[in-house]
C-alpha positions as CSV (number, residue, x, y, z in Angstrom):
1,M,-6.8,-19.8,0.7
2,L,-3.9,-18.1,0.4
3,S,-1.9,-20.3,-1.7
4,E,-4.8,-20.8,-4.3
5,H,-4.9,-17.1,-4.7
6,Y,-1.3,-15.7,-4.5
7,E,-0.9,-14.7,-8.1
8,L,-3.7,-12.8,-8.0
9,I,-2.3,-11.0,-4.5
10,E,0.8,-10.3,-6.1
11,T,-0.9,-8.9,-9.4
12,L,-3.1,-6.6,-7.0
13,G,-0.2,-5.6,-4.8
14,T,2.0,-4.5,-7.8
15,N,-0.4,-2.8,-9.2
16,F,-0.9,-0.9,-5.9
17,A,2.9,-0.2,-5.6
18,I,3.2,1.4,-8.7
19,A,-0.2,3.5,-8.1
20,I,1.4,4.8,-5.1
21,L,4.8,5.2,-6.8
22,F,2.8,7.6,-9.8
23,V,1.3,9.4,-7.2
24,L,4.5,10.4,-5.3
25,I,6.2,11.2,-8.5
26,G,3.4,13.5,-9.1
27,L,4.0,15.1,-5.6
28,A,7.9,15.5,-6.5
29,I,6.9,16.9,-9.9
30,Q,4.4,19.2,-8.4
31,D,7.1,20.4,-5.7
32,V,9.8,20.8,-8.4
33,L,7.4,23.0,-10.4
34,K,6.3,25.0,-7.6
35,K,10.0,25.9,-6.4
36,G,11.2,26.4,-9.6
37,D,9.9,29.5,-12.3
38,V,8.6,27.3,-14.8
39,P,6.6,28.9,-17.5
40,K,2.7,27.6,-17.9
41,F,3.5,26.2,-21.3
42,G,6.3,24.0,-19.4
43,R,4.2,23.0,-16.7
44,W,1.1,21.9,-19.0
45,F,3.7,19.7,-20.6
46,V,5.3,18.2,-17.8
47,W,1.6,17.0,-16.3
48,L,0.5,15.9,-19.9
49,V,3.5,13.5,-20.0
50,L,2.9,12.4,-16.4
51,F,-0.5,11.8,-17.6
52,L,0.3,9.9,-20.7
53,G,2.5,7.5,-18.6
54,C,-0.2,6.4,-16.2
55,A,-2.8,6.3,-18.8
56,G,-0.3,3.9,-20.3
57,F,-0.1,1.4,-17.3
58,I,-3.7,1.5,-17.3
59,A,-4.4,0.6,-20.9
60,K,-1.6,-2.0,-20.5
61,G,-3.6,-3.2,-17.3
62,I,-6.9,-3.5,-19.2
63,I,-5.5,-5.1,-22.4
64,Q,-3.7,-7.7,-20.2
65,A,-6.7,-8.8,-18.4
66,F,-8.7,-9.1,-21.6
67,W,-5.9,-10.8,-22.9
68,E,-5.7,-13.5,-20.3
69,A,-9.7,-13.8,-20.1
70,G,-9.5,-14.9,-23.5
71,L,-11.9,-12.0,-24.8
């Protein structure tokens, strides 16, 4: 059974690892913003860029799933 679903397991593992990486990057950025004297506009801009990166990753996954399904 494992050999039949190897590609699916690999894809899910990669997506999960990248999601964890995004969370760790977010925590590191939060720590740097708290310790530094960053203005409110700068904080909003940093979080916007991080969110757009995550949204792009999610959109890529959704588009890829639809593309491979042939929809």
